[in-house]
C-alpha positions as CSV (number, residue, x, y, z in Angstrom):
1,M,0.1,0.2,-0.1
2,F,1.8,3.5,-0.8
3,L,0.2,4.7,2.5
4,K,4.0,3.3,3.9
5,K,5.7,5.2,1.8
6,L,4.1,8.7,2.8
7,T,5.5,7.9,6.3
8,Q,9.2,7.7,5.5
9,N,11.1,11.3,5.7
10,S,12.5,10.8,2.5
11,P,11.7,12.9,-0.8
12,I,9.1,10.5,-2.6
13,T,8.1,10.7,-6.5
14,I,4.5,10.5,-7.6
15,D,3.1,10.2,-11.0
16,Y,-0.7,11.5,-10.7
17,Y,-3.2,12.7,-13.3
18,K,-4.5,16.5,-13.3
19,N,-7.0,17.7,-16.1
20,G,-6.5,14.4,-18.0
21,D,-2.5,14.5,-18.4
22,I,-0.3,12.4,-16.1
23,K,2.3,14.3,-14.1
24,T,5.6,13.6,-12.1
25,C,6.1,15.5,-8.9
26,K,9.2,15.0,-6.4
27,G,9.0,15.9,-2.8
28,L,8.3,15.4,1.0
29,V,4.9,15.0,2.5
30,Y,4.0,17.7,4.9
31,R,0.4,16.9,4.7
32,L,-2.3,14.5,4.2
33,D,-5.7,15.2,4.7
34,L,-7.6,12.1,4.6
35,N,-11.3,13.9,4.9
36,E,-10.7,15.7,1.6
37,Q,-8.5,13.0,0.3
38,I,-5.2,15.8,-0.5
39,L,-1.9,14.8,-0.3
40,S,0.4,18.3,0.0
41,L,3.7,18.0,-1.1
42,K,6.6,20.6,-0.5
43,D,9.5,20.2,-3.8
44,E,13.1,21.3,-3.8
45,K,12.1,25.0,-4.1
46,Q,9.9,24.4,-1.1
47,K,6.4,25.2,-3.7
48,A,3.6,23.6,-2.1
49,I,1.4,21.0,-4.3
50,S,-1.5,19.5,-3.6
51,I,-3.0,16.0,-5.3
52,R,-6.2,14.2,-5.0
53,L,-5.5,10.7,-3.5
54,S,-7.8,9.4,-6.4
55,G,-5.3,10.9,-8.8
56,I,-2.3,9.0,-7.8
57,K,-0.9,6.6,-10.4
58,Q,2.0,5.5,-8.6
59,I,4.5,6.5,-6.2
60,Y,8.0,5.5,-6.0
């Protein structure tokens, strides 16, 4: 299950769908909102990125 990857304190790479396109993002998890089903990451430049859990294709 991909939730195990989210608990580690190391950068992860996520492939996800957004507006029909597949995108890739690398960063650290800083928030996981299970009520809203949103995962928030901060990339190398400390830019916040929010991803819907239903749009995640792969985490590595």
